[in-house]
N, C-alpha and C positions, 0 to 999 in steps of 0.2 A: 639066434642064428650065428653060426661060426663060419668064417672063411679060412681055408687052409693057407698057411704060409709055406711056400715051396721054394727049394733051391735045387736047381739041376734035376727037377722031377722028384725030389725027395721032400716029404712033408717034415718041416722042422718046428712047426707050431701052429697055433690058431689065433685068430682075432675074432672075438665074439661081441655081439650087441644084443640087447633085449628089445623085443617088439619092433623089428625092422619092417619096413614096407616090403611087400612082396612084388615090387616092381623091378624090372631088369636093371634099370639105372641105379637103383639103390644097391643091388647085389654087385654090380660092376664097381661102384664107388667103394664098397666094403672090401672088395678084392684089391683095389688099388691102394687103399689105406693099409691093408695088411702087408702088401709088398713094400710100401714106403717105410712102415715101422721096422720091418726086418732089415731093410737096407741101412737105416740110421743106426740100428743096434749093431749091425756087423761093422759099420764104419767106426763106431765108438770103440768096439772091442779091438779092432785092428790098431787104432791110434793108441789105446792103452797098452797093448803088447809092444808096440814100437817104443813108447815112452819107457817101459820097463827095460827093454834091451839097451836103450841109451843110458839109463841110470846104472845098469850093471857095468857097462863099458866105462863110465865115469868112475865108479867105485874101483874097478880094476886099475885104471890109470892112477888114481890117488894112492893106491897101495904101492905101485911101482915108484911113484914120486917120493913117497915117504921112505921107502927102503933106500933109494938113491941119495936122499938128502943126508943120510948118515955118513956117506962116503964123499960126496962131491959138494963143493961150495955153490955151484950153479948148474942148473939143468934147463935145457930148452926143448920145447916140442916143435919140430919142424914139419910142416905139411908140404911134402914134395910136389903134390898135385897143384897147389896154388902158389907155391913159392913164398910162403910166409912162416914166420916162427913166432912163438909166444913164450 
């Protein structure tokens, strides 16, 4: 038996089990498990994408710092929102 995993009414996958009980509670539990699995996978994917964006931003900053270090003796990064520099 397979329960569809849907997002905004669109089927994005299935969660299947072998030899399920044909009881309504078992089917409801399977549906909840399918939704939970999708939710966790979507959260992981979003966190991974955010981590990749942060990594790209850090690489870009490092390139800028490296190019500036050839010209300047000191460089500071100032965060105007929190009033700190590093």
